[in-house]
C-alpha positions in Angstrom: 97.0 123.4 62.3 95.9 126.7 64.0 94.2 127.9 60.8 92.3 124.6 60.5 91.1 125.0 64.1 90.1 128.6 63.5 88.1 127.5 60.4 86.3 124.8 62.4 85.5 127.3 65.2 84.3 129.9 62.7 82.1 127.3 61.0 80.6 126.3 64.4 79.8 129.9 65.3 78.2 130.6 61.9 76.1 127.4 62.2 74.9 128.5 65.6 74.0 132.0 64.4 72.1 130.5 61.4 70.2 128.1 63.7 69.5 131.0 66.1 68.1 133.1 63.3 65.9 130.3 62.1 64.4 129.7 65.5 64.1 133.2 66.8 60.9 134.2 65.0 57.6 133.5 66.8 58.6 129.9 67.5 60.2 128.8 70.8 62.7 126.1 71.2 61.7 123.3 73.5 63.9 123.7 76.6 65.5 120.5 77.8 66.0 119.6 81.4 69.7 119.7 82.1 71.6 117.8 84.8 68.5 115.6 85.4 66.8 118.3 87.5 63.6 117.3 89.1 60.8 119.7 88.4 57.6 119.7 90.3 54.5 119.7 88.2 52.9 123.2 88.5 49.7 124.7 87.4 50.2 126.8 84.2 48.2 129.5 82.6 48.0 129.7 78.8 49.4 133.0 77.6 46.7 135.0 76.0 46.9 137.8 73.4 46.6 140.3 76.3 49.8 138.9 77.7 51.7 139.0 74.4 53.9 141.8 75.6 55.3 139.4 78.3 56.6 137.3 75.4 59.0 140.2 74.7 60.6 139.3 78.0 61.4 135.7 78.3 64.4 135.3 80.7 64.5 131.5 80.6 68.0 130.2 80.4 71.4 130.1 82.0 73.3 133.1 83.2 77.1 132.6 83.4 79.3 134.9 85.5 82.1 136.7 83.5 84.4 136.3 86.5 85.2 133.4 88.7 83.0 133.5 91.8 84.8 131.3 94.3 84.0 130.7 98.0 86.2 128.2 99.7 86.1 124.9 97.7 83.1 126.0 95.6 82.6 128.0 92.5 79.3 129.6 91.4 78.9 128.4 87.9 75.7 129.9 86.8 72.1 130.7 87.7 69.1 129.3 85.8 65.7 130.8 85.3 62.5 129.1 84.1 59.3 131.1 83.8 57.5 129.2 81.1 57.3 125.8 79.4 56.6 124.7 75.9 53.6 122.4 75.5 54.4 120.1 72.6 50.8 118.8 72.3 49.3 122.3 71.8 52.4 124.0 70.4 52.0 126.9 72.8 54.2 128.5 75.4 52.7 128.4 78.8 53.7 130.7 81.7 54.4 128.9 85.0 52.3 130.1 87.9 55.4 130.3 89.9 58.8 130.8 88.3 61.8 128.5 89.1 65.3 129.7 89.8 68.4 127.6 90.6 72.1 128.4 91.4 74.7 125.9 90.2 77.8 125.2 92.3 80.8 123.0 91.6 83.1 121.7 94.3 86.6 122.3 93.1 88.0 119.3 95.0 85.5 116.6 94.0 84.4 118.3 90.7 80.8 117.5 91.7 78.2 119.8 90.3 75.0 120.6 92.2 71.9 122.7 91.6 70.3 124.6 94.5 66.8 125.9 94.4 66.0 129.6 95.0 62.4 129.7 96.4 60.2 132.7 95.5 62.4 134.3 92.9 61.5 137.9 92.0 61.8 138.3 88.3 60.7 141.3 86.3 61.7 142.8 82.9 64.4 145.0 84.6 65.2 143.4 88.0 66.0 140.1 89.5 66.4 138.9 93.1 67.1 135.2 93.9 68.2 133.6 97.1 69.2 130.1 97.9 69.4 129.1 101.6 70.4 125.5 101.1 73.9 125.6 99.7 77.0 124.2 101.5 78.7 127.6 101.5 75.8 129.5 103.1 73.0 131.7 101.8 73.7 132.9 98.3 71.9 136.0 97.1 72.0 137.5 93.6 70.3 140.8 92.9 70.6 143.1 89.9 69.4 144.4 86.6 68.8 142.9 83.2 70.2 144.8 80.3 68.3 145.6 77.0 70.4 142.8 75.4 68.4 140.0 77.1 69.1 136.6 75.3 72.0 138.1 73.4 75.0 135.9 73.2 78.6 136.9 74.1 77.5 140.2 75.7 76.5 141.1 79.2 72.8 140.6 79.7 72.6 140.9 83.5 74.7 142.8 86.1 74.2 142.0 89.8 75.7 141.9 93.2 76.5 138.4 94.5 76.8 137.8 98.2 77.2 134.8 100.5 76.0 134.8 104.1 77.4 132.1 106.5 76.9 132.1 110.2 75.7 135.7 110.2 78.7 137.0 108.2 78.0 138.4 104.8 80.7 138.2 102.2 80.0 140.4 99.2 81.6 139.0 96.1 81.0 142.3 94.4 79.2 143.3 91.2 79.4 140.8 88.4 78.4 140.7 84.8 76.6 137.6 83.4 76.3 136.4 79.9 73.4 134.3 78.6 73.1 130.7 77.3 69.9 129.0 76.3 71.3 125.7 77.4 70.3 122.2 76.1 
């Protein structure tokens, strides 16, 4: 029974790796909108050949903490970054004029999941700073550094300090490692 489950798990991992290798060339996978997030239509700029070096850094995706980040009845599940969109009509990747960032929280009592916007995220090839002021547990801030393993699976791709400020008190949840998932 256990061997059969291990075989199925190994087959699933191998299939995922194969699909990843197929799609990792110069093509980009259309990113779905998870959890029925509402996205505002934004002006976009077509990425030109001068901007090709920016394609080497595409942080879009989900970043999952390697440790449980729990404040009261809430757990920080992940943060999500979106800096570009794939235009199906022109088959091109378009850079958003203003990147989007969200923090996902789950209420441990109701099991309800919510996404909270992080206005004005600061995203660069090496650093990240996001802040959400609209969460039920207070102001959540995540600040840290990307590793060279960006978009690698099962390894740390981001290390940052997570803090929550409520009624003027700052609770530092400490330094946390995050792994990457492309999502839908």
